[in-house]
C-alpha positions as CSV (number, residue, x, y, z in Angstrom):
1,I,-1.9,-12.1,5.1
2,G,-2.4,-9.0,6.7
3,R,-1.2,-5.0,8.5
4,S,0.1,-6.8,11.4
5,S,4.4,-6.9,11.5
6,K,4.2,-10.5,12.7
7,C,2.6,-11.4,9.4
8,N,4.2,-13.2,6.8
9,I,2.7,-11.4,3.8
10,V,2.9,-7.4,5.5
11,L,-0.1,-5.2,3.6
12,N,1.0,-1.2,3.9
13,K,-2.0,0.2,5.9
14,T,-2.2,3.5,3.9
15,M,-2.5,1.8,0.9
16,H,-5.1,-1.1,1.9
17,P,-7.2,0.0,5.2
18,S,-10.2,-2.8,4.5
19,V,-7.5,-5.5,5.7
20,S,-7.3,-6.4,9.1
21,A,-4.4,-6.3,10.9
22,V,-4.4,-10.4,10.4
23,H,-6.2,-11.1,8.0
24,L,-5.8,-14.4,6.8
25,T,-4.2,-17.3,7.8
26,I,-2.9,-20.5,4.7
27,S,-2.0,-23.0,6.5
28,F,-1.3,-26.4,6.0
29,N,-3.7,-29.0,6.6
30,Q,-2.6,-32.0,7.9
31,Q,-5.7,-34.1,8.2
32,N,-7.0,-33.6,4.8
33,L,-3.7,-32.9,3.2
34,C,-3.7,-29.9,1.3
35,F,-3.4,-26.2,2.4
36,E,-6.6,-24.0,3.5
37,A,-7.2,-20.8,3.9
38,T,-8.9,-19.1,7.5
39,D,-10.7,-15.9,7.0
40,S,-10.0,-14.2,10.7
41,S,-10.9,-10.8,9.5
42,T,-14.0,-8.3,10.6
43,T,-14.6,-7.9,6.7
44,G,-14.4,-11.4,5.3
45,S,-12.8,-13.0,2.5
46,L,-13.5,-14.6,-1.1
47,V,-11.3,-17.6,-2.3
48,S,-11.9,-17.7,-6.1
49,D,-15.9,-16.7,-6.1
50,H,-16.2,-17.6,-2.6
51,F,-17.1,-15.8,0.1
52,F,-16.4,-16.7,3.4
53,H,-16.0,-14.5,7.0
54,E,-14.4,-16.7,10.5
55,D,-14.4,-19.9,8.4
56,S,-11.4,-21.6,6.8
57,L,-11.3,-22.8,2.6
58,M,-9.4,-25.6,0.7
59,L,-7.1,-23.7,-1.7
60,Q,-6.4,-25.1,-5.0
61,V,-3.6,-24.1,-7.8
62,G,-5.4,-21.5,-10.2
63,D,-7.8,-20.3,-7.0
64,T,-7.6,-16.1,-5.9
65,V,-7.3,-15.3,-2.6
66,S,-8.5,-11.3,-2.4
67,V,-8.4,-9.7,0.7
68,G,-9.9,-6.3,1.8
69,G,-12.6,-5.9,-0.4
70,Q,-12.4,-4.4,-4.3
71,A,-11.5,-0.8,-3.7
72,T,-8.7,-0.7,-1.7
73,G,-7.7,-4.7,-1.1
74,K,-5.5,-6.8,-2.5
75,R,-5.7,-10.7,-4.3
76,F,-2.9,-13.7,-4.8
77,V,-2.9,-16.3,-6.3
78,V,-1.8,-19.6,-6.1
79,D,0.5,-20.7,-8.7
80,S,1.5,-24.4,-8.4
81,V,1.9,-26.1,-4.2
82,S,5.0,-29.2,-3.5
83,S,3.9,-32.6,-4.0
84,G,5.4,-34.8,-1.7
85,D,6.9,-34.0,1.5
86,V,4.6,-31.1,2.4
87,G,4.3,-32.1,6.3
88,E,3.5,-28.6,8.8
89,D,7.0,-28.7,10.0
90,K,8.7,-28.1,6.8
91,H,6.4,-25.0,6.4
92,T,6.3,-23.4,9.2
93,Q,10.0,-23.8,9.5
94,Q,9.9,-22.4,6.1
95,G,7.7,-20.6,5.9
96,Y,6.0,-19.9,2.2
97,K,8.3,-19.8,-0.2
98,A,9.3,-22.8,-2.9
99,G,8.3,-26.0,-1.9
100,S,5.2,-25.3,-0.7
101,V,2.6,-22.6,-1.9
102,V,3.5,-20.6,-4.3
103,W,1.2,-16.8,-5.2
104,H,1.5,-14.0,-7.6
């Protein structure tokens, strides 16, 4: 998630100036068998009420993921995480679509 065209979720620079080029990465942690959010921004991120900066937090259904602050940032909610085969290779190939993390 960020302003860079290399991100899967690209946020408009004009509308979200406080979001970094690559603000937050969502990836599957094979060791812990969970999805996690990794912040690489200059301002930090929130998962639910937990602020973190240059660190990673495990994601759970119902978590609110916020990037870029209240005034000009963007907020996502983790709707569901599929059970079953959720290996990292599957999500790298398919992106974050049905079968992985669902946002609304």
